[in-house]
Each structure stands twice: as C-alpha cells, then as structure tokens.
N, C-alpha and C positions, 0 to 999 in steps of 0.2 A: 196772345197774337194768332190770328187764325190765317192759315195758308191756303188760298184757292189753287185748285188743280188747274194747268194750263191745256188748253185745247188746240193740239196741232192738226190743222186740216191739211190733206194730203190731196194734191191736184190730180184729179184722174181725167183722162181723155173720154167724154161720152160718145162725141161724134167723130168721123173722118178729118173734119176742118180742125178739130182741138188736137191731132197727134202731134206728137213732137217731132221737129224737124230733123234732130240729129239725136243719136244715142251714143254712148261711150261703152266699148267693148271692155268687159271687165279682165279679160286676160291681158290684151295688147296695149290697152288704154286710147286707142284709135277712134276718131270720129266715124259714125256711120249713118247711113239714112235711116230715118226713125221707123221705115217698113220692113227692114231688114231682117229676116228670121234669125241670122246667125253672121259670125263675122267672116268675110272671104279669105281675111290675112290669115285667121286660126284655122279654119275648117275646111279650108280649100275653095274652088269657086262653086261646086256644088254641094258643099258641106259634108262630103264624105269622109275626108280626113279626120275630121273631129269626131263622127260618128265611129270610124274604125279604133280609134284611139280609146273612147270610153267603152267600145265593146270587149276590146282586149284587155283593159283594166278589169271590168267586172268580171270577165271570163276567168281571168287569172285568180282574181280574189276567190271566186266561187271554186276555182281549182285547187287553192291551196286549203280550203275548208273541206272541200271532199276528199283530198290526199291525207289531210290529217286524221280524218273520220276514218277512212278506210286502212290507214296505217295503226290507227289505235286499236280497230277491231282485229286486224291480222296479228298484231303484237299480242293481244289476250289470247288469241286462239292458239298459236305457236309457244307462247311463254316468252317473256322478257331475255331469259338467258339465250334463246334462240334467234333473238331479233339483231340485225347487224344495220349499221348506220348506211352502209352501202345499198343495202334493199330500201329502208325507210326513205331514204333520199331519191332513188329512183321512181318510187311510188309516188311520192310527193310531186317530184319533177314532171312525170308523165302526166299527171293531172293538171298541173298547171298549164303544160303543152296543150292539152286536149282543150281546156278550158279557154286559152287566148284563141285557139283557131276556131272554135265553135262560137265566142262570142263576137271575133271580126265577121264571120260568116252570118251571123244573124243580123248584125248591125248592117251591114251592105245589104241584105234584102229588104229590109224595114223602110 
C-alpha cells in the first residue's frame, strides 16, 4: 500500500487587491483591518504601549543575565565564604532595573 503525500497550498496575497479584509489579533482575538500593523487594543493607539512592554521584558531578561554573570565573577573573586545573599540580590536587582529602564527607553526611540 503506497501513501502519497498531501500537498497543502497556502493562499498568499500577491497584490493589494488580494489582501485580506480583516485579521485576528493573536493576543485579544479581536478582528482588525487587514492593513493594521499592530492591534490598537493591545498596543495603544500609536503602538508604543506594546513596544514599551517588549522593551521592558527584553531589558529585564538581559539584566538578569548580566547580573548573574557579574555576581558569578564577583563571587569567584572574593570567595564563596564572603558572598552574602543580600549583596547578590542587590547586584541582580540593580542590573534588572537598569535593563528595564534601558529597554523601555530604546523601544520608545525606535
């Protein structure tokens, strides 16, 4: 018994006349005009609220990574016996805060 593979064609818009009339937002599931670059309900009227949220998330993520790296290097330099949780959390918290601020500022400029 031979099974033949199925070929599924995906409809793509090649001209402006074939563009979809409406699209659905992946976050809030509301219908939007087909030419909308972002969802005004999720990202605000000018799209900055969504960009700020993404910038804060990515900045915080990089802040956690940078803070962990700095803490590991510092802990190796002073020795594990001299490393206190209070200072480790302060370093990581400071890096996360700076990362969030820088991420929001960079996303607002763009």
